[in-house]
C-alpha positions in Angstrom: 117.2 77.7 131.2 115.3 74.7 129.5 116.1 74.0 126.3 114.2 72.7 123.0 116.3 69.2 122.2 114.7 68.9 118.8 117.1 72.3 118.4 118.9 72.7 120.8 117.9 76.3 121.6 116.1 77.8 124.4 112.3 77.3 124.8 111.7 81.1 124.7 113.1 81.3 121.7 110.7 78.5 120.1 107.7 80.2 119.0 105.3 78.6 116.3 102.2 80.6 116.9 100.2 82.8 113.9 101.3 86.0 113.6 98.8 88.4 113.9 99.0 92.3 114.0 97.3 92.7 117.2 100.4 90.3 118.3 103.5 90.9 116.4 105.6 88.9 119.0 106.0 85.7 117.2 107.9 88.1 114.6 110.3 89.0 117.2 111.2 85.9 118.4 111.4 84.0 115.7 114.2 86.9 114.0 115.6 87.1 117.6 116.1 83.4 118.0 117.5 83.4 114.8 119.9 86.1 115.6 121.1 84.8 118.6 121.6 81.1 117.3 123.8 82.8 114.1 126.1 84.4 117.5 126.6 81.9 119.8 127.3 79.0 117.4 128.9 81.1 114.9 127.4 80.1 111.9 126.0 81.5 108.5 122.2 82.7 108.1 121.3 79.8 106.5 122.7 77.4 109.1 120.8 79.6 111.8 117.3 79.4 109.9 117.9 75.4 109.5 118.9 75.0 113.5 115.9 77.2 114.2 113.6 75.6 111.9 112.1 78.8 110.2 111.7 79.6 106.4 114.0 82.4 104.7 110.6 84.0 103.0 109.1 84.1 107.1 112.2 86.6 108.1 112.2 88.3 104.9 108.7 89.2 105.2 109.1 91.0 108.3 112.2 92.3 108.2 111.0 95.8 108.2 108.7 95.0 111.7 112.0 93.5 113.6 114.7 95.8 112.0 113.0 99.2 113.2 111.8 97.5 116.4 116.1 97.3 117.4 117.1 100.5 115.8 114.7 102.3 117.5 112.1 101.0 119.3 110.1 104.2 120.2 109.4 105.0 116.7 108.7 101.4 115.9 105.8 101.8 118.6 104.7 105.0 117.1 104.5 103.8 113.6 102.5 100.4 114.7 100.4 102.4 116.9 99.6 104.9 113.8 98.6 102.5 111.5 96.4 100.3 114.0 94.4 104.1 114.6 94.5 104.8 110.4 93.3 101.8 109.1 91.2 100.5 112.5 92.7 96.8 112.2 96.1 97.0 110.5 97.3 93.5 108.7 101.0 92.3 109.7 101.5 93.0 105.8 100.5 96.9 106.0 102.6 97.5 109.6 105.4 96.2 107.5 105.3 98.6 104.8 105.3 101.0 107.1 107.9 99.9 109.1 110.0 99.6 106.1 109.2 103.2 104.5 110.5 104.6 108.5 113.7 102.2 108.6 114.7 104.4 105.4 116.2 106.8 107.5 118.0 104.4 109.6 120.3 103.0 106.4 123.5 103.9 107.4 122.8 102.5 110.8 121.3 99.3 110.1 124.1 98.5 107.6 126.7 99.2 110.4 124.7 96.9 113.1 124.7 93.9 110.2 128.5 94.1 110.3 128.5 93.9 113.9 126.2 91.1 113.8 123.6 92.9 115.8 121.2 92.6 112.6 120.7 89.6 110.6 122.3 89.9 106.9 119.4 90.9 104.9 121.0 93.6 102.3 117.7 94.6 100.6 117.5 96.8 97.6 116.6 100.5 97.2 112.9 99.3 96.9 112.7 98.2 99.9 112.5 101.3 102.1 109.2 102.7 99.6 105.7 101.5 100.7 103.5 99.8 98.7 
């Protein structure tokens, strides 16, 4: 696998493109790249974000989209599709709010996956799961 020498991570994990509702892959690649670095190097979240060169806010702002896809990918697909159908041209922010709401029923599972290092260790407050 080819390595990006600037960050010492595989090229497939380095995404710099603009994130749009029509293509959410950039969000998932940033999340999974950071998680991969954390697990492979055994470092903290802050260090993994520094190595991957991704801002904490970038990950935090789209955490619902990423976690729902990991926890229940079929529900994630249904949520994204229904938001796009209901709103026409959905924004990433709207998709994120619906994904957060859907994640509410998976709180115990997400906490378990975080302790198993299968999700990033972001621990949101209860208001996180309420669509705004």
